[in-house]
N, C-alpha and C positions, 0 to 999 in steps of 0.2 A: 485813951488816944493821946499821943501828943501831937499837936498842931503846931505849925511855923505861920507866922505873918513874912511875906517875903516883898520886898522892893521891887523896882521895874529893873536892878540890875542884878537880880538874884541874890541879894543879900537877905540873910535874916534878921529883921528887925524886931521881933516880938517871939516868945513860945508861951504856950498853955498846955496844961495835962487837963483833959475832961474825959467824962465819963465813956467809957467806950459805946455804949449805947447813942451818943450823940453822933451826927456825920457833920460832913464839911459844913452843911447850911448853919448847923447850931455852932460851929466853931465860926464862922464867917461873921454870924451875929454877936458873939463875944469880943471879937478884935472890933467891929464895927461899934459896939457899946463904950469900949476902951479909947479909942479916937473919936467917937463923939461927931461925926460928922454925916454928911447924907450919903448913902449907898453908891449913887453915882461918882461922887467924889472919891469916895473909898476905891471903887474900884479902878479908878485911873490911876492910883498912887501904889495899890498892892493887890497882893493876891494869897489866898489861904489854900496851905496844902496841908497834909500829913508831913510829919516829919520822915517817915520810910519813904515816902512818894520823894520828898524835896533830895533825900540822901541818893536814891537811886538815881533820877535826873541828873543830880551833879557828877555822879559818877559815870554815866551814861556820855555826858558831857565831855567830860576828861578824856574818856579814851576816843573819842571823835576827833580832839582838837590834836593828839599827840601822833606825832607823825614817827612812822618805825624807820630807823634808821639801819638797814640790813647790812650795809656796807660795815659797819662797827664790828658786827658778828661774825663776817665773813671775809675778815681783813686777809687771811692766806691764800685765798681764792682770786682775789684781785689781779688784773694783770697791768700792773704797773710797772714802768720803767724806772728802774733803780739809778 
């Protein structure tokens, strides 16, 4: 399974592919070992999640931030004085 290390601005900092039997705790320990800092400091700076979860969260955030501009689709129905 692919795991990603995410900063507080939701940017991917690092990636790792670990055996599928390892869970999120093992992935966190992997990245914690790579950064070689204490867990409390690590948690203040980064978070660990699966790449699939990151992608789905990113897609959801993109959809929520987009405003649907219905008037562009329905221009023929607008009551605009010419």
